[in-house]
C-alpha positions, 0 to 999 in steps of 0.5 A: 152642930152634931156629928154622926158617929165615926165608923171604922173601915172594917165595920163598913166593909163588913156591913156592905158585904152582908148587904151584898150577900143578902141581895145575892141570896134573894136574887137566887131564890126566884124559883121555890125549892121543890117539896121533898118526897113524902116519906114511905108509909109508916106501916111495915108489912112483912113482904112474905105475908102474901107470897103465892106459888109461882111468883118470882123476883129477879136481881142482877148483881154488880158483876153481872150475875143473876139471882132468881127467887121463885115461890114453889109452895106455901102454907099459912106459916111458911113459903118454900122458895127455889133460889137459882144463881146464874154466874157470869161465866157459865163454866162456873155452873148454875147453883140451885137450892131450896129455902123455907122462910117464915111469912113473918120474915124477910127472906134473910139467911137464918144466921142474919140478925136484924139490927135496924129497920128504917124508912127509905126512898130509893131509885131502882129500875127507873122508878122511885120506891118507898121502902124499908132499909133493913140492916142485918149482921151475921158472922159473914158481915153486915148487909143492907136490904131495901124491901117493899111490899110492892114486889113479889116474893121477899120484895127486895129492891136492892142488896149491899154489903157494908164497907169498913165504915158500916155504910152500904158498899154501892160498888157491889150492890145488887138490884131488882130486875123488872120482868121484860 
């Protein structure tokens, strides 16, 4: 008469636990997981390459201020833009200045040095956008810009300063405001 090998109680409990886990996981997978969104195009097009006179882009800041970039004139190499900042409190006064950007650029401050450009996909203005996340550094700190060639002027969807860990500070971010 042969005997089955004896198994210890912990071994049997572990085997039963693994079997229960496998059944539970199998039961949770009734619906297939949705496919991840396709990555943005692998071609980076400078957003100023096709800027035309009269185009404008409006953004709303985290504290309610509004910024407007309006193309005043263009040449083959440059884009002249009027920048208007409307503060939340009208007593602070509207600020206006003229900017001249090279068409190969992103409309960033001259002191901003781009350290990294990465593909990204974000939700802005009720829509999902394939875009590029531009990470820049200057003496004033680090900033992030999400840009696309689907928007006029410099194509900025979102801007954010970097927090102490070097990540975008979402609380202070500014977003593209579509025309009404």
